[in-house]
N, C-alpha and C positions, 0 to 999 in steps of 0.2 A: 556521557558524552565525552567528546574528546578536548585537548587542550586547546584545538585551534578556534573552538567557540570562546565568544568572551561572554560574558555574567549577563547581559541583555539578551543575546541567543538561545542561550541555556535556558530561561525562564521563557520563551517562544519556541521550544521544539517539544513536543510532548508525542507519547504513542500509549494507548489505550486496549487492551486485547480482554473482549468482553462478548458475553452472551446477548446481553440484550441491544434493541436496534437504539442508532443514533437517529439525532435531527441535525439535519444539516446545516440550518440555519444558526441551532446555539452552538455548533462545532465553531463554524464562520467567526460567528460573535466573540468567542472564546479567545479565538485565534488572532484577531483584530485587537482585541481591550489594550488599550494604552500604547498603540503603535500607531504616532500621527503621521506618519513618512511613507504608509503603504498607499502605493499608487495601483497594484496589480494582486489580485487573488483568484489563484487557478485552484478548481477543485474537481476532483476526479472521482465517481460514485460507480464502484462494482457491484453489478446486481446478478442474483442467480437466474440462469436463463433456462427454458426447457429445453433448448437443442445443443448438444454436445457432440461434435463428430457422428451427427445424422441420427442422434438415439433420443427418445423422448426421455427427459430427466425431469422425476418427480421430485426428489428431494438431494441437499447435500449435505455432507458432513465434515466438517473442520474440526481439525485437532492440531494440537500444539504443545511445547514443552514451556510451561511459565518460569518466567524468569531467563531462558535462555532465548525464546523469542523475541520479548523485550530489548534485550540487550542487542540481538542481532539486527533489529530494526533501528535502535538509536545508532548502532553504527554507521546504517546506510542513510540516517539524517544528517549525521554529520561530515560524513562524506559530501552530500548535497548541498551543505554549507561551505564545503571546501570548495567545490566546485561552481556553485553559482551565487551572486549577489541579493541573498534572502535576508528577510525581516524574522520570517517566521515559519515551521512546518507543525504540522497535527495531522497525525494518520491513527485512524481506529480500523481495528479488525476485529469481527465478529469470527467465534467459535460456536460449535453445536450443530444441531439440526437443523438445518435453512429451506425454507419452501421457494419455491420459483416466484421472483419477484422479489423476495427480501433483497434488503441492502448487505454486501458483505463486505465492503471496502471503503473507506473514504480516504484520500489523500488531501489536504488543502496546504496551500502554499502562499506566503506573501511575499511580495518583493517592490520594489519603487516601481519595477518597469512588465509589463506583459510579457516579453521574451522571457527573461528568465524565470519567472514564474512558471511560465509553458514548459518549459525544459525542464524545471524541476522536479515538476510534476510527473512528466514521462520518464524521467530518469527513474524516480523513485517505484512508479508502478512497475516499470520492468527491472529495478532490483528486488521489489517484493515478489515478483512472479516465479524468478528464479533462485535469489538467494534466502527467503524468509524462513525461517522452518516452521511451514504448515504442510499438513497431510490431508489432501482433498479424500473422499470417497463419492462418489454420486451413486444413484438408483435411479433404475431407469425399468422399463418392462422385463428384461431379461435377468433382474436383479442388480446387486451393490456391488459395486469394484473400486479399487482404489486409484485414483487418476495418476499415470506416470506423468513426469516433465516433459514439455514439446520442444521439440527443434527449435520452433517458429521463436520461443521465449527466449533460447539460450542465442540467438542470432538477434532479438532486440538486445541484448543486452550487449552485445560486442561493439554495437556502434557509440556505446560510450567506453570503447578501449578496456572492456571488461570481459575476458576471455572464461567459459566456464563450459563444463559437459555434462549437464545433469539429465538429459533426454535419453532414454533408452532407443537405441534405433535397430 
């Protein structure tokens, strides 16, 4: 975490990279524990869907670099604390082989007001999609292939004043 975050904020910012599934209720309860000023909780959960670029997907495999991935996500969480009035952030991202409809990622954000929570949650997802060091392979009837970054994801991050060029065009 950066020096911009105070002691209370540091204790309410956590990231977990794991193979096991997560329970949304438990994650939110842990995030809210001891925070009486929370007026808003925004939660995003991403799942494996069966249709990517008009191809049927049967499995998705996610890989990462342990240590490096967590550091990158902690950096983006610190950025969210700098941009928005937040009480807490919890990010859980799964790795390994996942089936269709399985949960992949959880971003949970707490604040005094819903506007800040919504914005921070969207900011963190845009950042995760473009900047977090994960590699995704999808299995379709045509075989398995690594997924390239998308122009639309880069464009989403630009709205936050962050210009990136990850997509292969």
